[in-house]
C-alpha positions as a printed NumPy array, in Angstrom:
array([[155.412, 152.594,  61.624],
       [155.831, 151.765,  65.599],
       [152.749, 153.685,  65.794],
       [151.107, 151.388,  63.405],
       [152.413, 148.425,  65.523],
       [151.178, 149.16 ,  68.538],
       [147.617, 150.404,  67.074],
       [147.199, 147.171,  65.343],
       [147.634, 144.697,  68.712],
       [145.436, 147.462,  70.598],
       [142.527, 146.5  ,  68.21 ],
       [142.894, 143.589,  67.398],
       [140.963, 140.81 ,  69.345],
       [143.421, 137.952,  70.729],
       [140.877, 135.263,  70.142],
       [140.502, 133.311,  67.658],
       [137.621, 133.987,  65.378],
       [134.969, 130.743,  65.207],
       [134.147, 131.539,  61.367],
       [137.641, 130.581,  60.698],
       [137.229, 126.884,  62.626],
       [133.444, 126.139,  61.208],
       [133.3  , 123.225,  58.97 ],
       [131.957, 124.593,  54.92 ],
       [128.417, 124.041,  55.36 ],
       [126.658, 120.513,  54.442],
       [122.607, 120.035,  53.317],
       [120.518, 119.71 ,  55.577],
       [119.654, 116.112,  56.136],
       [115.803, 115.448,  55.027],
       [113.203, 115.554,  58.656],
       [112.539, 111.598,  59.626],
       [108.619, 111.005,  60.386],
       [108.527, 110.207,  63.726],
       [106.369, 106.681,  64.764],
       [106.743, 103.709,  62.135],
       [105.855, 104.15 ,  58.922],
       [104.675, 100.664,  57.199],
       [102.412,  97.897,  59.369],
       [106.116,  95.618,  59.698],
       [107.047,  98.718,  61.903],
       [104.494,  99.229,  63.939],
       [103.865,  95.353,  64.343],
       [107.289,  95.385,  65.846],
       [107.079,  98.588,  67.849],
       [103.896,  96.969,  69.174],
       [105.384,  93.464,  69.923],
       [108.248,  95.278,  71.627],
       [105.673,  97.491,  73.987],
       [103.795,  94.157,  75.34 ],
       [107.024,  92.184,  75.837],
       [108.469,  95.12 ,  78.06 ],
       [105.253,  95.414,  80.333],
       [105.093,  91.968,  80.326],
       [108.404,  90.965,  81.594],
       [108.576,  93.799,  84.169],
       [105.207,  92.591,  85.419],
       [106.399,  89.317,  85.969],
       [109.536,  89.664,  87.705],
       [112.167,  90.277,  85.35 ],
       [115.301,  92.345,  86.663],
       [116.546,  95.662,  84.734],
       [119.652,  93.801,  83.111],
       [117.135,  90.635,  81.81 ],
       [114.745,  92.916,  80.375],
       [117.565,  95.011,  78.761],
       [118.857,  92.335,  77.25 ],
       [115.99 ,  90.33 ,  76.233],
       [114.248,  93.326,  73.976],
       [118.387,  94.147,  72.883],
       [117.743,  90.921,  71.534],
       [114.577,  90.586,  69.985],
       [114.921,  94.391,  68.53 ],
       [118.011,  93.243,  66.383],
       [116.387,  90.351,  65.098],
       [113.258,  92.329,  64.076],
       [116.11 ,  94.812,  62.008],
       [116.08 ,  97.802,  64.955],
       [118.307, 100.15 ,  66.427],
       [117.16 ,  99.745,  70.113],
       [118.516, 101.317,  72.962],
       [116.706, 100.543,  76.6  ],
       [117.045, 101.822,  80.037],
       [114.937,  99.496,  82.5  ],
       [114.144, 100.732,  85.92 ],
       [111.542,  99.527,  88.497],
       [108.866, 102.034,  87.741],
       [109.567, 103.014,  83.727],
       [111.075, 101.799,  80.619],
       [112.772, 103.846,  78.487],
       [112.947, 103.053,  74.748],
       [113.659, 104.364,  71.491],
       [114.521, 102.068,  67.977],
       [115.277, 102.942,  64.623],
       [115.543, 101.346,  61.776],
       [114.939, 102.795,  57.894],
       [111.078, 102.438,  58.43 ],
       [110.897, 103.216,  62.422],
       [111.367, 106.141,  64.421],
       [110.274, 105.575,  67.786],
       [110.589, 106.804,  71.234],
       [108.917, 105.516,  73.876],
       [108.011, 105.772,  77.749],
       [106.362, 102.666,  79.276],
       [105.609, 104.002,  82.697],
       [104.845, 100.374,  85.282],
       [104.287,  99.179,  88.58 ],
       [106.203,  97.153,  90.621],
       [104.949,  93.767,  89.969],
       [105.152,  90.267,  91.702],
       [107.285,  87.418,  90.271],
       [105.342,  84.612,  88.205],
       [107.61 ,  81.998,  87.131],
       [105.241,  79.955,  84.571],
       [104.688,  83.411,  82.638],
       [108.073,  84.657,  82.752],
       [109.284,  81.098,  81.302],
       [106.277,  80.895,  78.564],
       [107.291,  84.706,  77.729],
       [110.78 ,  84.146,  77.688],
       [110.55 ,  80.874,  75.362],
       [108.343,  83.554,  73.043],
       [110.822,  85.872,  73.37 ],
       [113.643,  83.168,  71.707],
       [110.822,  81.998,  69.233],
       [110.843,  85.24 ,  67.795],
       [114.635,  85.851,  68.062],
       [115.034,  82.712,  65.659],
       [112.176,  84.148,  63.206],
       [110.063,  81.139,  63.787],
       [106.736,  83.972,  64.135],
       [106.066,  87.359,  63.477],
       [105.614,  89.98 ,  65.679],
       [102.014,  90.286,  64.989],
       [101.427,  86.672,  66.172],
       [104.158,  86.767,  69.176],
       [101.788,  90.13 ,  70.567],
       [ 98.575,  88.082,  70.895],
       [100.32 ,  84.996,  72.381],
       [101.322,  87.73 ,  74.791],
       [ 97.737,  88.64 ,  75.396],
       [ 97.11 ,  84.875,  75.847],
       [ 99.72 ,  84.737,  78.597],
       [ 98.512,  87.62 ,  80.388],
       [ 95.294,  86.202,  80.25 ],
       [ 95.644,  82.776,  81.648],
       [ 94.647,  82.891,  85.244],
       [ 97.438,  82.39 ,  88.282],
       [ 98.301,  78.635,  88.632],
       [ 97.999,  78.941,  92.393],
       [ 95.245,  80.914,  94.152],
       [ 93.319,  80.835,  97.325],
       [ 93.623,  78.649,  99.31 ],
       [ 96.5  ,  76.897,  97.948],
       [ 98.573,  80.48 ,  99.028],
       [ 97.414,  80.242, 102.336],
       [ 98.765,  77.056, 102.799],
       [102.339,  77.859, 100.981],
       [102.662,  80.709, 103.244],
       [101.709,  78.506, 106.12 ],
       [104.03 ,  75.76 , 104.924],
       [106.698,  78.531, 104.413],
       [106.737,  79.754, 107.877],
       [107.002,  76.659, 109.565],
       [109.944,  75.578, 107.183],
       [111.585,  78.916, 108.366],
       [111.082,  78.481, 112.113],
       [112.76 ,  75.097, 111.96 ],
       [115.325,  76.592, 109.522],
       [116.272,  79.037, 112.417],
       [116.873,  76.749, 115.326],
       [113.282,  76.852, 116.651],
       [111.549,  74.237, 118.662],
       [107.724,  72.538, 117.905],
       [106.1  ,  75.701, 119.84 ],
       [108.427,  77.78 , 117.308],
       [107.256,  75.844, 114.286],
       [103.421,  76.264, 115.333],
       [103.06 ,  79.738, 116.097],
       [105.119,  80.842, 113.095],
       [102.399,  78.186, 111.127],
       [ 99.75 ,  80.45 , 112.898],
       [101.512,  83.835, 111.696],
       [101.75 ,  82.367, 108.551],
       [ 98.498,  81.379, 107.745],
       [ 97.14 ,  85.123, 109.249],
       [ 99.974,  86.534, 106.579],
       [ 99.015,  84.761, 103.658],
       [ 94.993,  85.697, 104.588],
       [ 96.211,  89.56 , 104.949],
       [ 97.792,  88.673, 101.497],
       [ 94.978,  87.067,  99.914],
       [ 92.778,  90.165, 100.944],
       [ 95.781,  92.471,  99.502],
       [ 95.582,  91.068,  96.328],
       [ 91.719,  91.63 ,  95.917],
       [ 91.779,  94.985,  96.763],
       [ 94.037,  97.115,  95.114],
       [ 93.509, 100.046,  97.923],
       [ 94.703,  97.712, 100.588],
       [ 97.948, 100.041, 100.945],
       [ 99.118,  98.898, 104.124],
       [ 99.375,  95.432, 104.317],
       [102.909,  94.827, 104.929],
       [102.42 ,  96.312, 108.393],
       [ 99.398,  95.43 , 109.084],
       [100.644,  91.764, 109.41 ],
       [104.168,  92.53 , 110.871],
       [101.652,  94.164, 113.872],
       [ 99.672,  91.064, 114.029],
       [102.499,  89.25 , 113.972],
       [104.207,  91.241, 116.809],
       [100.687,  90.52 , 118.491],
       [100.586,  87.039, 118.209],
       [104.456,  86.3  , 118.954],
       [103.791,  88.003, 122.251],
       [101.047,  85.714, 123.038],
       [102.697,  82.651, 122.497],
       [105.683,  83.54 , 124.549],
       [103.506,  84.336, 127.547],
       [100.91 ,  81.786, 126.9  ],
       [102.858,  78.74 , 125.759],
       [106.33 ,  78.832, 127.41 ],
       [109.163,  78.562, 126.603],
       [108.911,  80.265, 123.522],
       [111.846,  82.536, 121.625],
       [110.389,  85.665, 120.594],
       [112.816,  86.307, 117.791],
       [112.285,  82.871, 116.449],
       [108.297,  83.231, 116.216],
       [108.424,  86.549, 114.909],
       [111.421,  86.006, 112.058],
       [109.834,  82.52 , 111.256],
       [106.343,  84.02 , 110.942],
       [107.228,  86.71 , 108.817],
       [109.803,  85.575, 106.651],
       [107.236,  85.579, 103.666],
       [107.268,  89.799, 103.865],
       [111.052,  90.396, 104.32 ],
       [112.245,  91.431, 101.206],
       [115.721,  89.601, 100.64 ],
       [115.275,  88.628,  97.425],
       [114.616,  92.954,  96.563],
       [117.253,  93.092,  98.133],
       [119.524,  90.563,  96.49 ],
       [118.523,  91.996,  93.492],
       [119.29 ,  95.454,  93.791],
       [122.385,  94.729,  94.636],
       [122.969,  92.195,  91.865],
       [121.487,  95.41 ,  89.622],
       [124.533,  97.776,  91.345],
       [127.188,  95.212,  90.438],
       [126.218,  95.656,  86.702],
       [126.232,  99.337,  86.609],
       [122.426,  99.487,  86.556],
       [123.008, 102.29 ,  89.575],
       [119.481, 103.895,  88.647],
       [117.617, 100.505,  89.085],
       [119.531,  99.049,  91.821],
       [119.303, 102.021,  94.12 ],
       [115.135, 102.824,  93.113],
       [114.782,  98.585,  94.325],
       [117.64 ,  99.39 ,  97.068],
       [115.721, 101.825,  98.841],
       [112.045, 100.159,  98.103],
       [113.384,  97.588, 100.112],
       [114.769, 100.025, 102.948],
       [111.314, 101.605, 103.231],
       [110.008,  98.065, 103.488],
       [112.11 ,  96.499, 106.111],
       [111.403,  99.913, 108.291],
       [107.697,  99.686, 107.72 ],
       [108.057,  95.841, 108.881],
       [110.083,  96.964, 111.926],
       [107.729,  99.781, 112.714],
       [104.472,  97.181, 112.585],
       [106.35 ,  94.467, 114.366],
       [107.192,  96.926, 117.233],
       [103.923,  98.201, 117.597],
       [102.174,  94.729, 118.462],
       [104.598,  93.481, 120.871],
       [103.941,  96.813, 122.804],
       [ 99.957,  95.854, 122.551],
       [100.903,  92.155, 123.187],
       [102.387,  93.121, 125.883],
       [ 99.928,  95.398, 127.442],
       [ 97.557,  92.608, 127.089],
       [ 99.509,  89.903, 127.784],
       [102.219,  91.01 , 129.903],
       [105.774,  91.231, 129.488],
       [107.95 ,  88.255, 127.792],
       [110.316,  85.738, 129.713],
       [113.505,  85.854, 128.63 ],
       [114.497,  82.776, 126.668],
       [117.677,  81.629, 125.645],
       [117.385,  78.874, 123.482],
       [114.763,  77.16 , 122.121],
       [114.129,  73.214, 122.62 ],
       [115.637,  71.457, 119.863],
       [113.306,  69.428, 116.982],
       [114.888,  65.83 , 115.965],
       [117.57 ,  65.854, 113.24 ],
       [114.761,  64.517, 110.951],
       [112.558,  67.499, 111.013],
       [115.229,  69.388, 109.121],
       [115.089,  66.985, 106.158],
       [110.864,  67.667, 106.27 ],
       [111.517,  71.219, 106.564],
       [114.012,  71.193, 103.487],
       [111.264,  69.355, 101.515],
       [108.317,  71.641, 102.361],
       [109.982,  74.86 , 102.028],
       [111.112,  74.392,  98.093],
       [107.317,  73.319,  97.337],
       [105.738,  76.711,  99.594],
       [108.082,  78.621,  97.432],
       [107.279,  76.902,  93.984],
       [103.187,  78.74 ,  94.828],
       [104.281,  81.369,  95.866],
       [106.228,  82.146,  93.005],
       [103.278,  80.518,  90.714],
       [105.963,  78.086,  88.871],
       [104.733,  74.96 ,  86.225],
       [104.529,  71.584,  88.497],
       [107.017,  70.348,  85.928],
       [109.746,  72.081,  87.666],
       [109.092,  71.147,  91.313],
       [111.787,  68.378,  91.076],
       [114.33 ,  71.115,  89.666],
       [113.182,  73.409,  92.364],
       [113.984,  71.254,  95.361],
       [117.486,  70.138,  93.924],
       [118.277,  73.381,  93.58 ],
       [117.496,  74.669,  97.16 ],
       [118.785,  71.733,  98.575],
       [121.865,  72.002,  96.834],
       [122.075,  75.625,  97.899],
       [120.897,  74.933, 101.872],
       [123.418,  72.258, 101.915],
       [126.441,  74.653, 100.412],
       [125.642,  77.182, 102.442],
       [125.715,  75.624, 105.311],
       [128.821,  73.547, 104.927],
       [130.697,  76.897, 104.19 ],
       [129.192,  78.627, 106.789],
       [130.576,  75.997, 109.488],
       [134.066,  76.33 , 107.806],
       [134.673,  79.168, 105.949],
       [131.963,  81.832, 107.437],
       [128.441,  83.147, 107.018],
       [129.172,  85.352, 104.001],
       [131.928,  82.606, 102.511],
       [128.431,  80.234, 102.842],
       [126.297,  82.182, 100.923],
       [129.09 ,  82.932,  98.403],
       [129.56 ,  78.764,  97.749],
       [125.428,  78.143,  97.812],
       [124.897,  81.104,  95.359],
       [127.471,  79.764,  92.934],
       [126.314,  76.551,  93.005],
       [122.419,  78.106,  92.585],
       [124.063,  79.721,  89.541],
       [125.494,  76.703,  88.056],
       [122.896,  74.387,  88.539],
       [120.213,  77.113,  86.89 ],
       [122.198,  77.606,  84.221],
       [122.547,  73.668,  83.239],
       [119.174,  72.956,  83.543],
       [119.09 ,  76.496,  81.512],
       [121.072,  74.529,  78.724],
       [119.402,  71.158,  78.15 ],
       [115.958,  72.132,  78.832],
       [115.598,  75.065,  77.3  ],
       [114.668,  76.917,  80.005],
       [115.094,  80.341,  81.941],
       [117.57 ,  80.33 ,  84.584],
       [115.091,  82.004,  86.77 ],
       [112.964,  79.669,  87.553],
       [115.258,  78.001,  89.611],
       [118.047,  80.639,  90.359],
       [114.954,  82.836,  92.116],
       [113.516,  79.742,  94.691],
       [117.495,  78.654,  95.256],
       [118.602,  82.439,  95.823],
       [115.551,  82.45 ,  98.171],
       [116.943,  79.691, 100.553],
       [120.435,  82.307, 101.02 ],
       [119.009,  85.41 , 101.037],
       [119.975,  87.667, 104.376],
       [116.168,  88.775, 105.112],
       [116.147,  87.59 , 108.68 ],
       [119.581,  89.608, 109.276],
       [118.029,  93.074, 107.747],
       [114.991,  92.412, 110.007],
       [117.177,  92.006, 112.938],
       [118.733,  95.283, 111.8  ],
       [115.837,  96.75 , 111.574],
       [114.56 ,  95.652, 115.317],
       [117.898,  96.933, 117.052],
       [117.589, 100.021, 115.747],
       [113.865, 100.674, 116.622],
       [114.828,  99.141, 119.914],
       [117.282, 101.793, 120.375],
       [120.453, 100.331, 119.787],
       [121.851, 101.689, 116.892],
       [125.19 ,  99.745, 117.187],
       [124.1  ,  96.507, 116.965],
       [121.805,  97.478, 113.93 ],
       [124.416,  99.033, 111.966],
       [126.808,  95.94 , 112.389],
       [123.47 ,  93.733, 111.744],
       [123.061,  95.74 , 108.531],
       [126.35 ,  95.687, 107.539],
       [126.281,  91.864, 107.836],
       [122.802,  91.73 , 105.906],
       [124.813,  93.928, 102.939],
       [128.275,  91.762, 102.966],
       [126.28 ,  88.4  , 102.724],
       [124.149,  90.392,  99.637],
       [127.006,  90.91 ,  97.744],
       [128.163,  87.675,  98.406],
       [125.377,  86.151,  96.92 ],
       [125.783,  88.352,  94.045],
       [129.235,  87.21 ,  93.55 ],
       [128.335,  83.587,  93.596],
       [125.816,  84.107,  90.974],
       [128.089,  85.922,  89.113],
       [131.116,  83.816,  88.932],
       [128.241,  80.939,  88.114],
       [127.412,  82.942,  84.711],
       [130.913,  83.27 ,  83.939],
       [131.232,  79.604,  84.377],
       [128.015,  78.541,  82.817],
       [127.064,  81.466,  79.939],
       [123.952,  82.399,  80.163],
       [121.349,  80.808,  77.623],
       [120.053,  84.47 ,  75.756],
       [123.495,  85.104,  74.286],
       [124.075,  81.387,  73.281],
       [120.63 ,  81.735,  70.949],
       [121.359,  85.075,  70.058],
       [124.834,  83.869,  68.429],
       [123.177,  80.864,  66.721],
       [120.534,  82.764,  65.502],
       [123.235,  85.565,  64.167],
       [125.5  ,  82.806,  63.062],
       [121.898,  81.523,  60.865],
       [121.812,  84.765,  59.113],
       [124.763,  84.869,  57.723]])
């Protein structure tokens, strides 16, 4: 008996047998055929594909793309899962007649507020069931085929106005305004060449190089001129402050892949601009001599600030291709952003001023969206651009290249903190005034019941 007892424990496996815990076998489910099996399903998938490409091309951030596509997919009777990044959109669509998984390869585009507004209206029209996917797909083709509202000479003039207004915002005098306007003119011409030639990939560093040469020449030939104001104001149209703010916003809302990609893209662009600028300054110093030190630019009268504040929104309207009927609201939101940021900065600090300005922009844009059934980005994008810490990041990169890493890191931290303050203000504004897309979805859901 003891031998049999020991033999049992010696030969037995102490691990449990997996078959003892296995669930009973069930009949295999019939295999589903990939793709859309009905015409309605194919039309719905084609519409979502076109809508995703168009929204990404004209400047929607990753959270907005995913929200819009989810809203439309639900209205079309599809279970949709979407994942948007700056270079690709992944989509999974399922229903009784559809089983589709798509990888949509896209390239980062430029913001076009007019086309974004039309696409947003189209998406909500489909979500309310007022248009079929086939008709909506044809409408998207018409929107994409529409030529830019502003082009050629108008965009160059807008670049000049934006640079000159930025020089006044940075405290420059008439010399800085003239120099920044000239740099903005050259930058606008180079941007026009870059848009017409897709192989012109070195637009930003070349424009920065030209700006460095022009600023060096102006400091020597037109004294006293502030070198920093001339450089920063002239290159304001190139600085990716909006991309930086969008990246921080995506990271704050847990869109980590898209936010990280945009953040690195903004950092690389900052460095390429800084590298081109340093080369331009060295070339300008070799041609015109070492620039003299200028402590403070000669200030302009106070009324010129109002002129700059009126011209900057007009320039942003052209740069972002907004509809002329939105100019009044864009102007009002930009003035509100500037006033809130300046007042907050004087009393509580730069970061708090950015937070107050962003919150005012978000609330005003939300109210405009609810009152006029328009997307909030039409007014919030120009308003936020009045607040973005692009000039701070620009100074950080120049300090790094000038071998002053301590000052560069301090300035970079200020830039990131200001960007976080902007995003926090926008998120709080969304809580105060809910976004229109979710209100529309709730209304559509109630109407279906």
